[in-house]
C-alpha positions in Angstrom: -17.2 9.0 17.0 -15.6 5.6 17.5 -15.0 2.5 15.5 -14.3 -1.0 16.9 -13.9 -4.7 16.1 -14.8 -6.7 19.3 -16.8 -6.3 22.4 -13.6 -5.8 24.4 -12.6 -3.0 22.1 -16.1 -1.5 22.6 -15.7 -1.5 26.4 -12.3 0.1 26.2 -13.6 2.7 23.8 -16.4 3.6 26.1 -14.0 3.9 29.0 -12.0 6.3 26.9 -15.1 8.5 26.5 -17.0 7.1 23.5 -20.8 6.9 23.9 -23.1 4.1 22.6 -24.9 6.3 20.2 -21.6 7.6 18.6 -20.0 4.2 18.0 -19.6 3.0 14.4 -19.4 -0.8 14.0 -17.5 -2.0 11.0 -16.0 -5.5 10.6 -12.9 -5.0 8.4 -9.4 -6.0 7.5 -7.0 -3.1 7.5 -6.0 -3.7 3.9 -9.5 -3.6 2.5 -9.9 -0.2 0.8 -13.7 0.1 0.6 -14.6 0.7 4.2 -17.9 2.4 3.7 -18.8 3.1 7.4 -15.3 4.5 8.1 -15.4 6.7 5.0 -18.9 7.9 6.0 -17.6 8.6 9.5 -14.6 10.5 8.2 -16.3 12.6 5.6 -19.8 13.2 6.9 -19.8 13.0 10.7 -16.5 14.2 11.9 -16.1 18.0 12.0 -13.2 20.2 13.2 -13.0 20.1 17.0 -14.5 16.6 17.2 -12.7 13.6 18.8 -12.3 10.3 17.1 -11.7 7.4 19.5 -10.2 4.2 18.0 -8.9 1.1 19.7 -5.5 0.9 17.8 -3.8 2.2 14.7 -5.0 -0.8 12.7 -8.4 0.8 12.7 -6.9 3.3 10.3 -5.4 0.6 8.0 -1.8 -0.4 7.5 1.2 1.8 8.6 1.1 4.0 5.5 -2.7 4.4 5.7 -2.6 5.1 9.4 0.1 7.8 8.9 -2.0 9.4 6.1 -5.2 9.2 8.1 -3.5 10.8 11.2 -2.1 13.6 9.0 -5.7 14.2 7.6 -7.2 14.4 11.1 -4.4 16.8 12.3 -5.0 19.0 9.2 -8.7 19.0 9.9 -8.4 19.7 13.6 -9.9 16.4 14.7 -8.5 15.0 17.9 -7.6 11.3 17.8 -7.7 9.2 20.9 -6.0 5.8 20.4 -6.9 3.4 23.3 -3.7 1.4 22.8 -1.6 4.5 23.1 -2.6 5.9 26.5 -1.0 9.4 26.1 -3.4 10.1 23.2 -6.4 9.2 25.5 -5.7 11.9 28.0 -7.8 15.1 27.5 -5.6 18.1 26.7 -8.5 20.4 26.0 -6.8 23.2 27.9 -3.6 22.7 26.0 -4.1 21.4 22.4 -0.4 21.9 21.6 0.4 18.9 23.7 -2.2 16.8 21.8 -0.7 18.0 18.5 2.8 17.2 19.7 1.8 13.7 20.6 0.2 13.2 17.2 3.3 14.6 15.5 5.4 12.1 17.5 3.2 9.2 16.4 3.3 10.3 12.7 7.1 10.7 12.9 7.4 7.3 14.5 5.3 5.7 11.7 7.5 7.5 9.1 10.6 6.0 10.7 9.1 2.5 10.9 8.0 2.6 7.3 11.4 3.8 6.1 13.2 1.3 8.3 11.0 -1.6 6.9 11.7 -0.6 3.3 15.4 -0.3 4.0 15.5 -3.7 5.8 13.5 -5.4 3.0 15.9 -4.0 0.4 18.9 -5.1 2.4 17.6 -8.6 2.8 16.8 -8.9 -0.9 20.3 -7.7 -1.8 21.8 -10.2 0.6 19.7 -13.0 -0.8 20.8 -12.2 -4.4 24.4 -11.9 -3.3 24.3 -15.4 -1.6 23.2 -17.2 -4.8 25.2 -15.2 -7.3 28.2 -17.6 -7.3 26.1 -20.8 -7.1 24.6 -22.9 -9.9 21.1 -21.6 -8.8 22.1 -18.2 -10.2 21.5 -19.6 -13.8 17.8 -20.2 -12.9 17.4 -16.9 -11.0 14.8 -14.4 -12.1 12.2 -14.5 -14.8 12.9 -17.2 -17.5 14.0 -15.7 -20.8 11.4 -15.7 -23.5 11.9 -18.5 -26.0 11.5 -17.0 -29.5 9.1 -19.0 -31.7 10.6 -20.7 -34.7 8.7 -18.4 -37.0 9.8 -15.2 -35.2 12.1 -13.8 -37.9 9.8 -14.5 -40.8 6.8 -12.9 -38.9 8.9 -9.9 -37.9 10.0 -9.3 -41.5 6.4 -9.5 -42.7 5.3 -7.1 -39.9 8.1 -4.6 -40.5 7.3 -4.5 -44.2 3.7 -3.8 -43.4 2.3 -7.0 -44.8 0.6 -8.0 -41.5 -0.7 -6.1 -38.5 0.9 -6.2 -35.0 -2.2 -8.1 -33.8 -1.7 -10.7 -36.5 2.0 -11.0 -35.8 1.2 -11.5 -32.1 -1.2 -14.2 -33.0 1.3 -16.0 -35.3 4.1 -15.9 -32.8 1.9 -16.5 -29.7 3.5 -13.6 -27.8 1.7 -11.3 -25.5 1.4 -7.6 -26.5 4.0 -6.4 -24.0 6.5 -9.1 -24.9 5.9 -8.6 -28.6 6.6 -4.9 -28.5 9.6 -5.3 -26.2 11.2 -7.9 -28.5 10.2 -5.9 -31.6 12.0 -2.8 -30.2 15.1 -5.0 -29.6 14.7 -6.6 -33.1 14.5 -3.2 -34.9 17.6 -1.9 -33.0 19.7 -5.0 -33.7 19.8 -6.0 -30.1 18.0 -9.3 -30.6 19.8 -12.1 -32.3 17.5 -14.6 -34.0 
């Protein structure tokens, strides 16, 4: 079975061994989770021992999705040919260990790339925060602090005495549920100065 996005992809898939009657056409963006045709292909058509031919790893979604999908196919003994990765397109029918080794290498590489991107993003975020820490912009950095309404203390006293419900207190103060309970916790523990 095969999946493709453009006519060029279709030609390359057919050159890699896909046949016209076994090609699934699905227009998609890799981040769209509901890919009905692909899910049907994966769960209903592909059986152990089958070969899935795809044009590139994006056909399986983003890097994390592609890694998970490749692990799924490996676990279910479904060979994956990726046209963009020529070593996967070679038939190793007489030696499936080589095919598994190549798939393991691709999965390991995706693992490395994902971990490296997370580490790089975290490092850049930390550097950005460090750059502005000593500058006047630091005072405006982050989420603005919630301004307590003028009636906050009065409403909180009524609420803690049980005179009004939490919903009524939220309505009187104009605070969202999450903010109300977060501030109420601080208020009760003496961590909020009104």
